[in-house]
C-alpha positions in Angstrom: 0.0 0.0 0.0 1.4 3.4 -0.9 1.9 6.2 1.7 -0.9 8.2 0.1 -3.3 5.3 0.2 -2.4 4.7 3.9 -3.2 8.4 4.7 -6.5 8.2 2.9 -7.4 5.0 4.7 -6.4 6.6 8.1 -8.4 9.8 7.7 -11.4 10.2 10.1 -13.7 13.0 11.1 -12.9 13.7 14.8 -15.1 15.7 17.1 -13.0 15.5 20.3 -9.6 17.0 20.5 -6.8 17.0 23.1 -6.1 20.1 25.0 -3.2 22.1 23.8 -2.2 24.4 21.0 -0.8 24.1 17.5 2.3 26.0 16.6 2.3 28.3 13.6 4.7 26.2 11.6 2.3 23.2 11.7 -0.6 25.3 10.5 1.6 26.9 7.8 2.7 23.5 6.6 -1.0 22.4 6.3 -2.0 25.5 4.4 1.0 25.1 2.1 -0.6 21.8 0.9 -3.7 23.8 -0.1 -1.5 26.2 -2.2 -0.7 23.3 -4.5 -4.4 22.5 -5.2 -5.8 23.0 -8.8 -8.4 25.7 -9.3 -10.6 26.8 -12.2 -8.6 29.0 -14.5 -5.8 28.9 -11.9 -7.8 31.6 -10.0 -6.6 30.3 -6.6 -9.6 31.9 -4.8 -8.8 30.3 -1.5 -8.2 32.5 1.6 -7.8 30.9 5.0 -8.1 32.3 8.4 -6.5 30.1 11.1 -8.3 30.8 14.3 -6.2 29.7 17.2 -7.2 32.2 19.9 -9.4 30.3 22.4 -11.7 33.3 23.0 -12.3 33.6 19.2 -12.9 29.9 18.8 -15.5 30.0 21.6 -17.2 33.0 19.9 -17.2 31.1 16.6 -18.8 28.1 18.3 -21.4 30.1 20.3 -22.4 32.6 17.6 -21.4 31.1 14.3 -22.0 27.3 14.7 -25.1 27.1 16.8 -28.7 26.7 15.7 -30.4 23.6 14.6 -27.2 21.5 14.3 -25.1 21.8 17.5 -21.4 21.9 16.8 -20.3 22.7 20.4 -17.7 20.0 20.1 -15.7 22.3 17.9 -14.7 24.3 20.9 -12.3 21.5 21.8 -10.3 22.1 18.7 -7.1 24.1 19.2 -7.5 25.5 15.7 -10.4 26.2 13.3 -9.5 27.0 9.7 -12.1 29.1 8.0 -12.0 28.4 4.3 -13.1 31.4 2.2 -13.2 32.2 -1.5 -12.3 35.6 -2.9 -14.2 35.1 -6.1 -12.9 36.3 -9.5 -15.2 38.0 -11.9 -14.4 35.8 -15.0 -14.3 32.4 -13.3 -16.6 32.7 -10.3 -19.3 35.0 -11.6 -19.4 34.9 -15.4 -18.3 31.2 -15.6 -20.8 30.2 -12.9 -23.6 32.2 -14.7 -22.9 30.5 -18.0 -22.2 26.9 -16.8 -24.2 26.9 -13.6 -21.2 25.4 -11.7 -20.0 27.0 -8.5 -16.3 26.8 -9.3 -15.2 28.5 -6.0 -16.9 25.7 -4.0 -15.0 23.0 -6.0 -11.7 24.9 -5.7 -12.1 25.2 -2.0 -13.2 21.6 -1.6 -10.0 20.4 -3.3 -7.8 22.8 -1.3 -9.4 21.9 2.0 -9.0 18.2 1.2 -5.3 18.8 0.5 -5.2 20.3 4.0 -7.0 17.3 5.5 -4.6 14.8 4.0 -1.6 16.8 5.0 -2.9 17.1 8.6 -3.5 13.3 8.7 0.0 12.7 7.4 1.3 14.9 10.3 -0.7 12.9 12.9 -3.4 15.5 13.3 -7.1 15.0 13.0 -9.8 17.2 11.3 -13.5 17.6 10.9 -15.3 19.5 8.1 -17.9 21.9 9.3 -20.5 22.9 6.8 -23.3 24.1 9.0 -22.5 27.7 10.1 -23.8 31.2 10.2 -21.7 33.0 7.7 -22.8 36.5 8.7 -21.8 35.9 12.3 -18.5 34.4 11.5 -17.6 37.2 9.1 -18.5 39.7 11.8 -16.4 37.9 14.5 -13.4 37.6 12.3 -13.8 40.9 10.5 -13.7 39.2 7.1 -13.9 41.3 3.9 -17.3 41.7 2.3 -16.1 40.0 -0.9 -15.0 36.8 0.8 -17.5 33.9 0.8 -17.1 31.3 3.6 -17.3 27.8 2.0 -16.4 25.6 4.9 -14.6 25.4 8.2 -12.1 22.8 9.3 -11.6 21.8 13.0 -8.0 20.8 13.5 -6.0 19.2 16.4 -4.8 16.0 17.9 -7.6 13.4 18.4 -8.8 12.6 21.9 -10.9 9.8 20.5 -10.0 6.2 20.5 -8.9 4.8 17.1 -12.0 3.4 15.5 -12.8 1.1 12.7 -13.4 2.7 9.3 -16.9 4.0 8.8 -18.9 1.8 6.3 -18.6 2.8 2.7 -20.8 1.8 -0.3 -19.5 -1.1 -2.3 -17.5 -0.1 -5.3 -20.1 -1.6 -7.7 -22.6 0.9 -6.3 -20.4 3.9 -7.1 -18.3 3.0 -10.1 -19.6 2.5 -13.6 -17.6 2.1 -16.8 -18.8 3.8 -20.0 -22.6 3.5 -19.4 -25.1 2.7 -16.8 -26.6 -0.6 -17.8 
C-alpha cells in the first residue's frame, strides 16, 4: 500500500480534540498543501483564516456554529481553519452564470481536502464543518465583504480512540464504466 493510500485510509472525522495548541509552523505546513491544489482558470480563490485564539474559537462556536445543528464539540479544537473564497469576476461570476457550476466551491473543496490529507500525514485530525452562520463568522473575524465562507475545518490531535473505518458503499454501487446498464 502506498503512503498516500495509507493516509487516505487513516483519515477520520474527529469531534473531540486533546487540550493544547498548534504551533504556527504546523498550520503553515498544512496550508501550504492547499496552495498546490488546482483551481478553475488557476484563479486560486482560497483564503484561509487560522483561528487559534481560544476566545475567538468559543465566539465562533457560540455565535457562528449554533442553531439547529449543534457543533459545540468544535470548541475542543485548538484551531479552526475558515476556508473562504475571494471570487474572481471571470471564473466565479461569469463562468458560474454561463455553466451553472459554482467553481469556487469546487476549488475550496479540493484545497481543503489537501489540508485534511496533510494534517493526517502529520498525525493531526480534522473535521469538516458545513453548517455555520456566515454572517456571524464574518463579523467575529472581520472578514472582507467580498469573501465567501465555504467551509470550516476543525484541527487538532484526536482525543478519540482509534476506530474502525466507517462503512462505505460497495464499489459496484459507485463506479460505472462507459454507461449505466
